[in-house]
Backbone and ligand atoms as CSV (ligand in chain L), in Angstrom:
chain,resi,resn,atom,element,x,y,z
A,1,MET,N,N,-117.913,20.620,170.723
A,1,MET,CA,C,-117.594,19.652,169.659
A,1,MET,C,C,-118.778,19.541,168.687
A,2,ALA,N,N,-118.444,19.553,167.421
A,2,ALA,CA,C,-119.506,19.617,166.404
A,2,ALA,C,C,-120.504,18.472,166.490
A,3,THR,N,N,-120.022,17.302,166.835
A,3,THR,CA,C,-120.926,16.156,166.794
A,3,THR,C,C,-121.543,15.824,168.151
A,4,ALA,N,N,-121.220,16.614,169.177
A,4,ALA,CA,C,-121.705,16.288,170.519
A,4,ALA,C,C,-123.225,16.220,170.543
A,5,LEU,N,N,-123.728,15.127,171.042
A,5,LEU,CA,C,-125.158,14.906,171.222
A,5,LEU,C,C,-125.966,15.044,169.946
A,6,LYS,N,N,-125.326,14.924,168.827
A,6,LYS,CA,C,-126.070,15.017,167.574
A,6,LYS,C,C,-126.687,13.663,167.252
A,7,ASN,N,N,-127.974,13.685,167.043
A,7,ASN,CA,C,-128.670,12.446,166.737
A,7,ASN,C,C,-129.249,12.545,165.341
A,8,LEU,N,N,-128.580,11.906,164.403
A,8,LEU,CA,C,-129.012,12.014,163.005
A,8,LEU,C,C,-130.235,11.158,162.725
A,9,ASN,N,N,-130.769,10.508,163.761
A,9,ASN,CA,C,-131.966,9.704,163.560
A,9,ASN,C,C,-133.149,10.535,163.085
A,10,GLU,N,N,-133.067,11.857,163.317
A,10,GLU,CA,C,-134.163,12.702,162.858
A,10,GLU,C,C,-133.980,12.954,161.361
A,11,TYR,N,N,-134.058,11.878,160.636
A,11,TYR,CA,C,-133.844,11.944,159.200
A,11,TYR,C,C,-135.069,12.532,158.510
A,12,LYS,N,N,-134.836,13.019,157.297
A,12,LYS,CA,C,-135.922,13.618,156.520
A,12,LYS,C,C,-136.693,12.517,155.789
A,13,LYS,N,N,-138.009,12.554,155.942
A,13,LYS,CA,C,-138.801,11.469,155.340
A,13,LYS,C,C,-139.456,11.887,154.022
A,14,GLU,N,N,-139.324,13.193,153.676
A,14,GLU,CA,C,-140.018,13.670,152.461
A,14,GLU,C,C,-139.587,12.909,151.218
A,15,ASN,N,N,-138.317,12.533,151.197
A,15,ASN,CA,C,-137.792,11.903,149.977
A,15,ASN,C,C,-137.776,10.391,150.038
A,16,PHE,N,N,-138.506,9.829,150.967
A,16,PHE,CA,C,-138.504,8.379,151.083
A,16,PHE,C,C,-139.284,7.725,149.937
A,17,ALA,N,N,-138.777,6.563,149.497
A,17,ALA,CA,C,-139.465,5.796,148.459
A,17,ALA,C,C,-140.604,4.991,149.079
A,18,ASP,N,N,-141.541,4.587,148.229
A,18,ASP,CA,C,-142.535,3.584,148.640
A,18,ASP,C,C,-141.787,2.247,148.637
A,19,ILE,N,N,-141.608,1.668,149.812
A,19,ILE,CA,C,-140.806,0.436,149.877
A,19,ILE,C,C,-141.668,-0.803,150.138
A,20,SER,N,N,-142.972,-0.658,149.917
A,20,SER,CA,C,-143.859,-1.783,150.249
A,20,SER,C,C,-143.561,-3.040,149.414
A,21,GLU,N,N,-142.981,-2.848,148.220
A,21,GLU,CA,C,-142.642,-4.015,147.390
A,21,GLU,C,C,-141.129,-4.194,147.227
A,22,LYS,N,N,-140.356,-3.453,148.003
A,22,LYS,CA,C,-138.886,-3.529,147.852
A,22,LYS,C,C,-138.301,-4.646,148.723
A,23,LYS,N,N,-137.191,-5.185,148.218
A,23,LYS,CA,C,-136.506,-6.246,148.954
A,23,LYS,C,C,-135.142,-5.741,149.436
A,24,PHE,N,N,-134.873,-6.041,150.695
A,24,PHE,CA,C,-133.655,-5.531,151.331
A,24,PHE,C,C,-132.769,-6.676,151.815
A,25,GLY,N,N,-131.488,-6.579,151.517
A,25,GLY,CA,C,-130.512,-7.482,152.107
A,25,GLY,C,C,-129.806,-6.746,153.238
A,26,ILE,N,N,-129.656,-7.418,154.356
A,26,ILE,CA,C,-128.911,-6.827,155.474
A,26,ILE,C,C,-127.737,-7.749,155.773
A,27,VAL,N,N,-126.554,-7.166,155.897
A,27,VAL,CA,C,-125.365,-7.938,156.246
A,27,VAL,C,C,-124.857,-7.432,157.592
A,28,VAL,N,N,-124.733,-8.347,158.538
A,28,VAL,CA,C,-124.373,-7.961,159.905
A,28,VAL,C,C,-123.092,-8.685,160.324
A,29,ALA,N,N,-122.103,-7.921,160.754
A,29,ALA,CA,C,-120.857,-8.526,161.231
A,29,ALA,C,C,-121.044,-9.065,162.648
A,30,GLU,N,N,-120.417,-10.229,162.898
A,30,GLU,CA,C,-120.589,-10.878,164.208
A,30,GLU,C,C,-119.605,-10.383,165.268
A,31,TRP,N,N,-118.567,-9.679,164.880
A,31,TRP,CA,C,-117.696,-9.073,165.896
A,31,TRP,C,C,-118.525,-8.051,166.652
A,32,HIS,N,N,-118.370,-7.999,167.972
A,32,HIS,CA,C,-119.146,-7.088,168.829
A,32,HIS,C,C,-120.644,-7.296,168.576
A,33,SER,N,N,-121.055,-8.566,168.561
A,33,SER,CA,C,-122.433,-8.872,168.147
A,33,SER,C,C,-123.496,-8.288,169.080
A,34,ASP,N,N,-123.144,-8.055,170.354
A,34,ASP,CA,C,-124.132,-7.407,171.239
A,34,ASP,C,C,-124.544,-6.059,170.659
A,35,ILE,N,N,-123.568,-5.390,170.065
A,35,ILE,CA,C,-123.837,-4.049,169.520
A,35,ILE,C,C,-124.397,-4.147,168.105
A,36,THR,N,N,-123.823,-5.025,167.289
A,36,THR,CA,C,-124.330,-5.095,165.906
A,36,THR,C,C,-125.782,-5.607,165.872
A,37,ASP,N,N,-126.153,-6.428,166.862
A,37,ASP,CA,C,-127.561,-6.874,166.911
A,37,ASP,C,C,-128.506,-5.689,167.152
A,38,VAL,N,N,-128.088,-4.772,168.004
A,38,VAL,CA,C,-128.928,-3.584,168.282
A,38,VAL,C,C,-129.026,-2.708,167.025
A,39,LEU,N,N,-127.902,-2.564,166.349
A,39,LEU,CA,C,-127.903,-1.763,165.110
A,39,LEU,C,C,-128.789,-2.429,164.049
A,40,SER,N,N,-128.656,-3.743,163.936
A,40,SER,CA,C,-129.451,-4.487,162.958
A,40,SER,C,C,-130.945,-4.388,163.285
A,41,ASP,N,N,-131.281,-4.528,164.563
A,41,ASP,CA,C,-132.694,-4.385,164.957
A,41,ASP,C,C,-133.216,-2.991,164.589
A,42,GLY,N,N,-132.385,-1.976,164.805
A,42,GLY,CA,C,-132.784,-0.604,164.462
A,42,GLY,C,C,-133.049,-0.468,162.970
A,43,ALA,N,N,-132.195,-1.098,162.168
A,43,ALA,CA,C,-132.370,-1.036,160.709
A,43,ALA,C,C,-133.665,-1.740,160.308
A,44,ILE,N,N,-133.889,-2.924,160.851
A,44,ILE,CA,C,-135.081,-3.696,160.469
A,44,ILE,C,C,-136.363,-2.978,160.919
A,45,GLU,N,N,-136.354,-2.464,162.145
A,45,GLU,CA,C,-137.535,-1.723,162.631
A,45,GLU,C,C,-137.833,-0.523,161.729
A,46,THR,N,N,-136.796,0.121,161.265
A,46,THR,CA,C,-136.980,1.310,160.405
A,46,THR,C,C,-137.597,0.905,159.068
A,47,LEU,N,N,-137.107,-0.190,158.496
A,47,LEU,CA,C,-137.683,-0.659,157.223
A,47,LEU,C,C,-139.165,-1.009,157.411
A,48,LEU,N,N,-139.468,-1.720,158.497
A,48,LEU,CA,C,-140.865,-2.126,158.744
A,48,LEU,C,C,-141.742,-0.897,158.984
A,49,LYS,N,N,-141.215,0.037,159.768
A,49,LYS,CA,C,-141.974,1.258,160.092
A,49,LYS,C,C,-142.345,2.043,158.826
A,50,HIS,N,N,-141.482,1.968,157.830
A,50,HIS,CA,C,-141.737,2.735,156.609
A,50,HIS,C,C,-142.343,1.882,155.495
A,51,GLY,N,N,-142.855,0.707,155.849
A,51,GLY,CA,C,-143.687,-0.020,154.889
A,51,GLY,C,C,-143.128,-1.281,154.289
A,52,ALA,N,N,-141.878,-1.632,154.604
A,52,ALA,CA,C,-141.333,-2.877,154.043
A,52,ALA,C,C,-142.046,-4.075,154.678
A,53,LYS,N,N,-142.117,-5.153,153.907
A,53,LYS,CA,C,-142.724,-6.383,154.443
A,53,LYS,C,C,-141.618,-7.236,155.076
A,54,LYS,N,N,-141.982,-7.874,156.191
A,54,LYS,CA,C,-141.011,-8.682,156.926
A,54,LYS,C,C,-140.363,-9.740,156.020
A,55,GLU,N,N,-141.194,-10.333,155.151
A,55,GLU,CA,C,-140.669,-11.411,154.288
A,55,GLU,C,C,-139.752,-10.884,153.176
A,56,ASN,N,N,-139.672,-9.564,153.053
A,56,ASN,CA,C,-138.799,-8.972,152.039
A,56,ASN,C,C,-137.495,-8.443,152.630
A,57,ILE,N,N,-137.230,-8.811,153.876
A,57,ILE,CA,C,-135.990,-8.379,154.526
A,57,ILE,C,C,-135.149,-9.633,154.793
A,58,PHE,N,N,-133.970,-9.674,154.197
A,58,PHE,CA,C,-133.117,-10.863,154.265
A,58,PHE,C,C,-131.846,-10.534,155.047
A,59,ARG,N,N,-131.794,-11.036,156.279
A,59,ARG,CA,C,-130.663,-10.728,157.167
A,59,ARG,C,C,-129.639,-11.864,157.110
A,60,ASN,N,N,-128.405,-11.496,156.877
A,60,ASN,CA,C,-127.311,-12.471,156.821
A,60,ASN,C,C,-126.193,-11.995,157.735
A,61,THR,N,N,-125.402,-12.941,158.236
A,61,THR,CA,C,-124.260,-12.529,159.043
A,61,THR,C,C,-122.958,-12.886,158.337
A,62,VAL,N,N,-121.926,-12.124,158.668
A,62,VAL,CA,C,-120.561,-12.410,158.224
A,62,VAL,C,C,-119.684,-12.382,159.479
A,63,PRO,N,N,-118.501,-13.022,159.426
A,63,PRO,CA,C,-117.696,-13.113,160.662
A,63,PRO,C,C,-117.308,-11.747,161.239
A,64,GLY,N,N,-116.742,-10.889,160.406
A,64,GLY,CA,C,-116.306,-9.578,160.890
A,64,GLY,C,C,-116.602,-8.518,159.855
A,65,SER,N,N,-116.317,-7.278,160.222
A,65,SER,CA,C,-116.645,-6.168,159.316
A,65,SER,C,C,-115.891,-6.252,157.995
A,66,PHE,N,N,-114.687,-6.811,158.047
A,66,PHE,CA,C,-113.928,-6.922,156.797
A,66,PHE,C,C,-114.698,-7.724,155.752
A,67,GLU,N,N,-115.521,-8.658,156.215
A,67,GLU,CA,C,-116.281,-9.514,155.289
A,67,GLU,C,C,-117.576,-8.850,154.801
A,68,LEU,N,N,-117.882,-7.660,155.288
A,68,LEU,CA,C,-119.131,-7.008,154.865
A,68,LEU,C,C,-119.180,-6.805,153.351
A,69,THR,N,N,-118.028,-6.481,152.784
A,69,THR,CA,C,-117.998,-6.173,151.347
A,69,THR,C,C,-118.431,-7.370,150.508
A,70,LEU,N,N,-117.848,-8.523,150.801
A,70,LEU,CA,C,-118.205,-9.706,150.009
A,70,LEU,C,C,-119.656,-10.103,150.276
A,71,GLY,N,N,-120.075,-9.996,151.532
A,71,GLY,CA,C,-121.483,-10.276,151.852
A,71,GLY,C,C,-122.409,-9.356,151.080
A,72,ALA,N,N,-122.042,-8.085,151.014
A,72,ALA,CA,C,-122.858,-7.105,150.279
A,72,ALA,C,C,-122.905,-7.467,148.803
A,73,GLN,N,N,-121.771,-7.910,148.281
A,73,GLN,CA,C,-121.735,-8.257,146.853
A,73,GLN,C,C,-122.609,-9.475,146.547
A,74,PHE,N,N,-122.558,-10.479,147.423
A,74,PHE,CA,C,-123.413,-11.659,147.217
A,74,PHE,C,C,-124.881,-11.238,147.115
A,75,LEU,N,N,-125.274,-10.293,147.969
A,75,LEU,CA,C,-126.677,-9.860,147.968
A,75,LEU,C,C,-126.975,-8.925,146.804
A,76,ALA,N,N,-126.098,-7.961,146.575
A,76,ALA,CA,C,-126.351,-6.955,145.538
A,76,ALA,C,C,-126.440,-7.575,144.150
A,77,GLN,N,N,-125.722,-8.667,143.953
A,77,GLN,CA,C,-125.730,-9.281,142.613
A,77,GLN,C,C,-127.044,-10.007,142.320
A,78,GLN,N,N,-127.859,-10.205,143.336
A,78,GLN,CA,C,-129.142,-10.871,143.109
A,78,GLN,C,C,-130.151,-9.853,142.577
A,79,PRO,N,N,-130.699,-10.095,141.385
A,79,PRO,CA,C,-131.560,-9.089,140.744
A,79,PRO,C,C,-132.752,-8.666,141.602
A,80,GLU,N,N,-133.267,-9.592,142.421
A,80,GLU,CA,C,-134.472,-9.247,143.187
A,80,GLU,C,C,-134.185,-8.349,144.390
A,81,ILE,N,N,-132.933,-8.215,144.776
A,81,ILE,CA,C,-132.603,-7.358,145.919
A,81,ILE,C,C,-132.484,-5.910,145.447
A,82,ASP,N,N,-133.212,-5.004,146.133
A,82,ASP,CA,C,-133.225,-3.594,145.721
A,82,ASP,C,C,-132.171,-2.759,146.438
A,83,ALA,N,N,-131.852,-3.116,147.670
A,83,ALA,CA,C,-130.875,-2.319,148.425
A,83,ALA,C,C,-130.235,-3.209,149.490
A,84,VAL,N,N,-129.021,-2.849,149.865
A,84,VAL,CA,C,-128.274,-3.630,150.861
A,84,VAL,C,C,-127.865,-2.692,151.994
A,85,ILE,N,N,-127.991,-3.185,153.208
A,85,ILE,CA,C,-127.621,-2.401,154.391
A,85,ILE,C,C,-126.555,-3.188,155.150
A,86,CYS,N,N,-125.403,-2.572,155.367
A,86,CYS,CA,C,-124.304,-3.272,156.028
A,86,CYS,C,C,-124.087,-2.718,157.426
A,87,ILE,N,N,-123.907,-3.622,158.363
A,87,ILE,CA,C,-123.812,-3.243,159.774
A,87,ILE,C,C,-122.556,-3.858,160.388
A,88,GLY,N,N,-121.754,-3.032,161.041
A,88,GLY,CA,C,-120.580,-3.544,161.744
A,88,GLY,C,C,-120.119,-2.554,162.799
A,89,VAL,N,N,-119.245,-3.027,163.674
A,89,VAL,CA,C,-118.635,-2.159,164.688
A,89,VAL,C,C,-117.147,-2.465,164.706
A,90,VAL,N,N,-116.347,-1.439,164.458
A,90,VAL,CA,C,-114.895,-1.594,164.540
A,90,VAL,C,C,-114.375,-0.635,165.611
A,91,ILE,N,N,-113.751,-1.222,166.618
A,91,ILE,CA,C,-113.247,-0.414,167.730
A,91,ILE,C,C,-111.726,-0.375,167.679
A,92,LYS,N,N,-111.198,0.832,167.793
A,92,LYS,CA,C,-109.748,1.036,167.730
A,92,LYS,C,C,-109.048,0.230,168.825
A,93,GLY,N,N,-107.912,-0.342,168.487
A,93,GLY,CA,C,-107.132,-1.087,169.485
A,93,GLY,C,C,-105.713,-0.564,169.529
A,94,ASP,N,N,-104.778,-1.448,169.869
A,94,ASP,CA,C,-103.374,-1.027,169.982
A,94,ASP,C,C,-102.690,-0.929,168.627
A,95,THR,N,N,-103.308,-1.549,167.625
A,95,THR,CA,C,-102.680,-1.548,166.301
A,95,THR,C,C,-103.577,-0.806,165.309
A,96,LYS,N,N,-103.119,-0.757,164.081
A,96,LYS,CA,C,-103.872,0.013,163.073
A,96,LYS,C,C,-104.908,-0.837,162.334
A,97,HIS,N,N,-105.309,-1.969,162.923
A,97,HIS,CA,C,-106.254,-2.842,162.220
A,97,HIS,C,C,-107.521,-2.092,161.825
A,98,ASP,N,N,-107.934,-1.171,162.700
A,98,ASP,CA,C,-109.196,-0.465,162.430
A,98,ASP,C,C,-109.109,0.357,161.146
A,99,ASP,N,N,-107.961,0.999,160.933
A,99,ASP,CA,C,-107.791,1.796,159.701
A,99,ASP,C,C,-107.926,0.913,158.464
A,100,TYR,N,N,-107.249,-0.222,158.523
A,100,TYR,CA,C,-107.279,-1.107,157.353
A,100,TYR,C,C,-108.685,-1.634,157.094
A,101,ILE,N,N,-109.345,-2.070,158.171
A,101,ILE,CA,C,-110.698,-2.614,157.989
A,101,ILE,C,C,-111.647,-1.510,157.513
A,102,ASN,N,N,-111.622,-0.365,158.189
A,102,ASN,CA,C,-112.580,0.699,157.854
A,102,ASN,C,C,-112.405,1.176,156.415
A,103,ASN,N,N,-111.154,1.377,156.020
A,103,ASN,CA,C,-110.914,1.840,154.644
A,103,ASN,C,C,-111.331,0.791,153.628
A,104,ALA,N,N,-111.039,-0.464,153.941
A,104,ALA,CA,C,-111.413,-1.535,153.005
A,104,ALA,C,C,-112.935,-1.600,152.870
A,105,VAL,N,N,-113.631,-1.470,153.976
A,105,VAL,CA,C,-115.098,-1.555,153.921
A,105,VAL,C,C,-115.668,-0.347,153.178
A,106,ALA,N,N,-115.180,0.840,153.489
A,106,ALA,CA,C,-115.700,2.039,152.809
A,106,ALA,C,C,-115.473,1.934,151.299
A,107,ASN,N,N,-114.265,1.560,150.914
A,107,ASN,CA,C,-113.977,1.439,149.475
A,107,ASN,C,C,-114.756,0.289,148.857
A,108,GLY,N,N,-114.800,-0.825,149.577
A,108,GLY,CA,C,-115.469,-2.013,149.042
A,108,GLY,C,C,-116.958,-1.794,148.844
A,109,LEU,N,N,-117.606,-1.201,149.814
A,109,LEU,CA,C,-119.061,-0.986,149.676
A,109,LEU,C,C,-119.372,0.030,148.589
A,110,THR,N,N,-118.509,1.020,148.451
A,110,THR,CA,C,-118.688,1.987,147.358
A,110,THR,C,C,-118.601,1.269,146.014
A,111,THR,N,N,-117.628,0.391,145.898
A,111,THR,CA,C,-117.444,-0.360,144.650
A,111,THR,C,C,-118.669,-1.218,144.345
A,112,VAL,N,N,-119.186,-1.890,145.375
A,112,VAL,CA,C,-120.356,-2.758,145.157
A,112,VAL,C,C,-121.557,-1.916,144.715
A,113,ALA,N,N,-121.775,-0.790,145.382
A,113,ALA,CA,C,-122.917,0.068,145.031
A,113,ALA,C,C,-122.814,0.529,143.581
A,114,LEU,N,N,-121.615,0.934,143.183
A,114,LEU,CA,C,-121.439,1.449,141.821
A,114,LEU,C,C,-121.514,0.327,140.785
A,115,LYS,N,N,-121.006,-0.838,141.157
A,115,LYS,CA,C,-121.020,-1.959,140.216
A,115,LYS,C,C,-122.452,-2.416,139.931
A,116,TYR,N,N,-123.263,-2.476,140.973
A,116,TYR,CA,C,-124.627,-3.005,140.799
A,116,TYR,C,C,-125.682,-1.914,140.720
A,117,ASN,N,N,-125.238,-0.647,140.847
A,117,ASN,CA,C,-126.173,0.477,140.731
A,117,ASN,C,C,-127.321,0.352,141.737
A,118,LYS,N,N,-126.970,-0.010,142.958
A,118,LYS,CA,C,-127.975,-0.168,144.006
A,118,LYS,C,C,-127.486,0.533,145.267
A,119,PRO,N,N,-128.419,0.993,146.090
A,119,PRO,CA,C,-127.990,1.551,147.378
A,119,PRO,C,C,-127.328,0.474,148.229
A,120,VAL,N,N,-126.165,0.796,148.751
A,120,VAL,CA,C,-125.469,-0.083,149.709
A,120,VAL,C,C,-125.097,0.810,150.889
A,121,SER,N,N,-125.793,0.668,151.992
A,121,SER,CA,C,-125.593,1.586,153.120
A,121,SER,C,C,-124.402,1.188,153.972
A,122,PHE,N,N,-123.705,2.201,154.446
A,122,PHE,CA,C,-122.515,2.040,155.288
A,122,PHE,C,C,-122.936,2.204,156.748
A,123,GLY,N,N,-123.355,1.114,157.351
A,123,GLY,CA,C,-123.731,1.161,158.773
A,123,GLY,C,C,-122.593,0.654,159.632
A,124,LEU,N,N,-121.405,1.157,159.341
A,124,LEU,CA,C,-120.211,0.723,160.086
A,124,LEU,C,C,-119.895,1.773,161.143
A,125,VAL,N,N,-119.997,1.372,162.396
A,125,VAL,CA,C,-119.683,2.275,163.503
A,125,VAL,C,C,-118.200,2.113,163.810
A,126,THR,N,N,-117.451,3.191,163.650
A,126,THR,CA,C,-115.993,3.139,163.816
A,126,THR,C,C,-115.625,4.061,164.980
A,127,THR,N,N,-115.201,3.465,166.077
A,127,THR,CA,C,-115.017,4.300,167.278
A,127,THR,C,C,-113.662,4.069,167.944
A,128,ASN,N,N,-113.362,4.973,168.883
A,128,ASN,CA,C,-112.115,4.874,169.647
A,128,ASN,C,C,-112.240,3.912,170.819
A,129,ASN,N,N,-113.469,3.673,171.272
A,129,ASN,CA,C,-113.654,2.793,172.432
A,129,ASN,C,C,-115.081,2.231,172.453
A,130,LEU,N,N,-115.294,1.305,173.392
A,130,LEU,CA,C,-116.589,0.621,173.499
A,130,LEU,C,C,-117.719,1.605,173.828
A,131,GLU,N,N,-117.444,2.539,174.715
A,131,GLU,CA,C,-118.485,3.492,175.130
A,131,GLU,C,C,-119.028,4.283,173.932
A,132,GLN,N,N,-118.126,4.719,173.080
A,132,GLN,CA,C,-118.575,5.467,171.894
A,132,GLN,C,C,-119.436,4.594,170.984
A,133,ALA,N,N,-119.114,3.324,170.922
A,133,ALA,CA,C,-119.922,2.413,170.093
A,133,ALA,C,C,-121.314,2.256,170.708
A,134,LEU,N,N,-121.379,2.067,172.020
A,134,LEU,CA,C,-122.678,1.912,172.692
A,134,LEU,C,C,-123.525,3.180,172.547
A,135,ASP,N,N,-122.863,4.339,172.576
A,135,ASP,CA,C,-123.577,5.619,172.402
A,135,ASP,C,C,-124.277,5.691,171.050
A,136,ARG,N,N,-123.762,4.933,170.096
A,136,ARG,CA,C,-124.296,4.984,168.721
A,136,ARG,C,C,-125.175,3.778,168.390
A,137,ALA,N,N,-125.434,2.972,169.383
A,137,ALA,CA,C,-126.287,1.782,169.195
A,137,ALA,C,C,-127.420,1.834,170.222
A,138,GLY,N,N,-128.238,2.869,170.074
A,138,GLY,CA,C,-129.365,3.029,170.996
A,138,GLY,C,C,-129.034,3.915,172.180
A,139,GLY,N,N,-127.876,4.568,172.162
A,139,GLY,CA,C,-127.474,5.461,173.242
A,139,GLY,C,C,-127.685,6.916,172.879
A,140,LYS,N,N,-126.841,7.781,173.448
A,140,LYS,CA,C,-127.087,9.217,173.294
A,140,LYS,C,C,-126.870,9.742,171.869
A,141,HIS,N,N,-126.215,8.983,171.052
A,141,HIS,CA,C,-126.065,9.404,169.648
A,141,HIS,C,C,-126.974,8.607,168.712
A,142,GLY,N,N,-128.034,8.064,169.263
A,142,GLY,CA,C,-129.031,7.381,168.435
A,142,GLY,C,C,-128.622,5.971,168.064
A,143,ASN,N,N,-129.144,5.528,166.940
A,143,ASN,CA,C,-128.856,4.166,166.484
A,143,ASN,C,C,-128.466,4.261,165.005
A,144,LYS,N,N,-127.202,4.002,164.760
A,144,LYS,CA,C,-126.696,4.177,163.389
A,144,LYS,C,C,-127.280,3.146,162.422
A,145,GLY,N,N,-127.853,2.085,162.946
A,145,GLY,CA,C,-128.551,1.128,162.080
A,145,GLY,C,C,-129.812,1.755,161.497
A,146,VAL,N,N,-130.484,2.563,162.312
A,146,VAL,CA,C,-131.667,3.299,161.846
A,146,VAL,C,C,-131.263,4.213,160.693
A,147,GLU,N,N,-130.165,4.908,160.886
A,147,GLU,CA,C,-129.709,5.848,159.847
A,147,GLU,C,C,-129.303,5.125,158.563
A,148,ALA,N,N,-128.683,3.974,158.710
A,148,ALA,CA,C,-128.274,3.217,157.519
A,148,ALA,C,C,-129.506,2.774,156.728
A,149,ALA,N,N,-130.549,2.349,157.439
A,149,ALA,CA,C,-131.787,1.953,156.755
A,149,ALA,C,C,-132.444,3.168,156.105
A,150,ALA,N,N,-132.455,4.284,156.818
A,150,ALA,CA,C,-133.064,5.506,156.275
A,150,ALA,C,C,-132.338,5.951,155.004
A,151,ALA,N,N,-131.031,5.819,154.991
A,151,ALA,CA,C,-130.260,6.201,153.797
A,151,ALA,C,C,-130.650,5.321,152.609
A,152,ALA,N,N,-130.819,4.029,152.876
A,152,ALA,CA,C,-131.207,3.113,151.784
A,152,ALA,C,C,-132.591,3.491,151.250
A,153,ILE,N,N,-133.518,3.808,152.138
A,153,ILE,CA,C,-134.883,4.165,151.697
A,153,ILE,C,C,-134.848,5.453,150.871
A,154,SER,N,N,-134.049,6.407,151.314
A,154,SER,CA,C,-133.927,7.658,150.556
A,154,SER,C,C,-133.342,7.413,149.176
A,155,MET,N,N,-132.295,6.615,149.128
A,155,MET,CA,C,-131.628,6.394,147.850
A,155,MET,C,C,-132.492,5.610,146.862
A,156,LEU,N,N,-133.413,4.819,147.382
A,156,LEU,CA,C,-134.337,4.107,146.483
A,156,LEU,C,C,-135.259,5.077,145.751
A,157,ALA,N,N,-135.414,6.273,146.325
A,157,ALA,CA,C,-136.275,7.279,145.679
A,157,ALA,C,C,-135.485,8.208,144.763
A,158,PHE,N,N,-134.191,8.025,144.735
A,158,PHE,CA,C,-133.348,8.986,143.994
A,158,PHE,C,C,-133.670,8.955,142.499
L,1,RBF,N1,N,-113.981,-7.088,163.013
L,1,RBF,C1,C,-114.924,-6.221,163.417
L,1,RBF,O1,O,-116.039,-6.250,162.908
L,1,RBF,N2,N,-114.666,-5.308,164.417
L,1,RBF,C2,C,-113.455,-5.216,165.010
L,1,RBF,O2,O,-113.290,-4.368,165.920
L,1,RBF,C3,C,-112.431,-6.094,164.584
L,1,RBF,N3,N,-111.210,-6.033,165.138
L,1,RBF,C4,C,-110.216,-6.825,164.644
L,1,RBF,C5,C,-108.914,-6.718,165.142
L,1,RBF,C6,C,-107.877,-7.471,164.611
L,1,RBF,C7,C,-106.500,-7.301,165.134
L,1,RBF,C8,C,-108.166,-8.410,163.583
L,1,RBF,C9,C,-107.053,-9.235,162.967
L,1,RBF,C10,C,-109.433,-8.557,163.109
L,1,RBF,C11,C,-110.482,-7.777,163.633
L,1,RBF,N4,N,-111.791,-7.907,163.147
L,1,RBF,C12,C,-112.748,-7.044,163.568
L,1,RBF,C13,C,-112.143,-9.028,162.243
L,1,RBF,C14,C,-112.073,-8.667,160.765
L,1,RBF,O3,O,-113.160,-7.810,160.393
L,1,RBF,C15,C,-112.141,-9.961,159.917
L,1,RBF,O4,O,-113.316,-10.669,160.252
L,1,RBF,C16,C,-110.949,-10.874,160.143
L,1,RBF,O5,O,-109.746,-10.160,159.984
L,1,RBF,C17,C,-110.981,-12.082,159.167
L,1,RBF,O6,O,-110.938,-11.642,157.814
């Protein structure tokens, strides 16, 4: 399988921006909060590791992943915020709720990024089951929160 054991955490740092003066908004969905907290911690650690100041990282929560878009917009519209990182976990169930939520978030975050001309990272883990989500939150497939933060840092240098 193409993605088996692939850990995209080994991101390229050559194109990273100097983020020592950048301000980051983080939006974290509270559904599956045990997992979204790990993803959020990964994102924050990555920002700090690459030079962001703790006081320049603004973490907010929203009830579920569907609300990530509006949360992202509230942050992106603030002139002092340079980039937004969105974190959520949507696990497939018996109905198609996951399709609706995932598509809405993907489209919504794209719209926010284009409207405000700012990086808005898609740290939404969309899986078939709980195990796959755990694998992507500090497990064998790394931590997708780290990758979402890395994407924001890269895009700030674009
Ligand atoms: N939010 C998530 O972040 N992850 C989920 O796995 C998730 N599953 C949901 C399943 C159903 C059937 C419904 C109705 C909502 C779910 N939500 C989930 C919550 C959703 O993102 C949103 O917070 C609520 O629908 C309120 O707008």
